[in-house]
C-alpha positions as a Markdown table, in Angstrom:
| # | Residue | x | y | z |
|---|---|---|---|---|
| 1 | Met | 2.2 | 15.8 | 23.3 |
| 2 | Gln | 0.9 | 14.3 | 20.0 |
| 3 | Asn | -1.6 | 11.5 | 20.0 |
| 4 | Tyr | -0.8 | 8.5 | 17.7 |
| 5 | Val | -2.9 | 5.9 | 16.1 |
| 6 | Gly | -1.8 | 2.5 | 15.1 |
| 7 | Tyr | -3.6 | 0.5 | 12.4 |
| 8 | Ile | -3.3 | -2.8 | 10.5 |
| 9 | Tyr | -4.1 | -2.7 | 6.8 |
| 10 | Lys | -4.4 | -5.2 | 3.9 |
| 11 | Ile | -3.4 | -4.4 | 0.4 |
| 12 | Thr | -4.9 | -6.6 | -2.3 |
| 13 | Ile | -2.7 | -7.2 | -5.3 |
| 14 | Pro | -4.2 | -8.6 | -8.5 |
| 15 | Thr | -2.0 | -11.2 | -10.3 |
| 16 | Ser | -2.5 | -13.6 | -13.2 |
| 17 | Glu | -2.6 | -16.4 | -10.6 |
| 18 | Gly | -5.3 | -14.7 | -8.5 |
| 19 | Glu | -5.2 | -12.1 | -5.7 |
| 20 | Arg | -2.2 | -11.8 | -3.4 |
| 21 | Tyr | -2.2 | -9.8 | -0.1 |
| 22 | Tyr | 0.2 | -7.6 | 1.6 |
| 23 | Trp | -0.4 | -7.0 | 5.3 |
| 24 | Gly | 1.1 | -4.0 | 7.1 |
| 25 | Arg | 1.0 | -1.9 | 10.2 |
| 26 | Lys | 1.5 | 1.8 | 10.6 |
| 27 | Ile | 1.7 | 4.1 | 13.6 |
| 28 | Ser | 1.3 | 7.8 | 13.0 |
| 29 | Ser | -0.7 | 10.9 | 14.2 |
| 30 | Lys | -3.4 | 10.1 | 11.6 |
| 31 | Ile | -4.3 | 7.6 | 8.8 |
| 32 | Ile | -2.1 | 8.4 | 5.9 |
| 33 | Glu | -4.0 | 8.0 | 2.6 |
| 34 | Trp | -0.9 | 8.0 | 0.4 |
| 35 | Tyr | 1.0 | 5.3 | 2.4 |
| 36 | Trp | 0.9 | 2.0 | 0.6 |
| 37 | Gly | 3.4 | 0.0 | 2.6 |
| 38 | Gly | 7.1 | -0.6 | 2.2 |
| 39 | Gly | 7.4 | -4.3 | 1.5 |
| 40 | Val | 10.1 | -5.4 | -1.0 |
| 41 | Lys | 7.8 | -7.6 | -3.0 |
| 42 | Leu | 5.1 | -5.0 | -3.1 |
| 43 | Lys | 7.6 | -2.4 | -4.3 |
| 44 | His | 8.9 | -4.8 | -7.0 |
| 45 | Trp | 5.3 | -5.5 | -8.2 |
| 46 | Val | 4.5 | -1.8 | -8.4 |
| 47 | Lys | 7.7 | -1.0 | -10.2 |
| 48 | Asn | 7.1 | -3.7 | -12.8 |
| 49 | Arg | 3.4 | -2.7 | -13.2 |
| 50 | Thr | 4.3 | 0.9 | -13.9 |
| 51 | Asp | 7.3 | 0.1 | -16.2 |
| 52 | Gly | 9.7 | 1.5 | -13.6 |
| 53 | Lys | 8.0 | 4.9 | -13.3 |
| 54 | Ile | 7.2 | 4.3 | -9.6 |
| 55 | Asn | 10.0 | 2.9 | -7.4 |
| 56 | Ser | 8.5 | 3.6 | -4.0 |
| 57 | Thr | 5.1 | 2.6 | -2.8 |
| 58 | Thr | 5.3 | 4.8 | 0.3 |
| 59 | Ser | 4.4 | 8.0 | -1.5 |
| 60 | Met | 2.2 | 6.6 | -4.3 |
| 61 | Ser | -1.2 | 8.4 | -4.7 |
| 62 | Ser | -4.5 | 6.6 | -4.3 |
| 63 | Lys | -5.3 | 7.4 | -7.9 |
| 64 | Ile | -2.2 | 5.6 | -9.3 |
| 65 | Ala | -2.9 | 2.7 | -7.0 |
| 66 | Ala | -6.4 | 2.4 | -8.3 |
| 67 | Glu | -5.1 | 2.6 | -11.9 |
| 68 | Ile | -2.8 | -0.4 | -11.4 |
| 69 | Gly | -5.4 | -2.4 | -9.4 |
| 70 | Leu | -4.3 | -2.1 | -5.8 |
| 71 | Thr | -6.9 | -1.7 | -3.0 |
| 72 | Arg | -6.3 | -1.1 | 0.6 |
| 73 | Glu | -8.5 | -1.7 | 3.6 |
| 74 | Ile | -7.9 | -0.9 | 7.2 |
| 75 | Ile | -8.5 | -4.0 | 9.2 |
| 76 | Gly | -8.3 | -2.6 | 12.7 |
| 77 | Phe | -6.9 | 0.1 | 15.0 |
């Protein structure tokens, strides 16, 4: 039987009006570094910021996220 961990995370999104936040939760067997959430507004922001090159945030690398200004912090388990 596999052990699972649940965690709450916060993604900070820089905008011209100031920072916005996306809060999410994830349950998996480990903390997944490449998981950046699945919210519609977050996906839309990333798609616009990357000129349509990235359509899904769920498999975006940490390097790309840093390049477009996203940060993620784990709030709790």
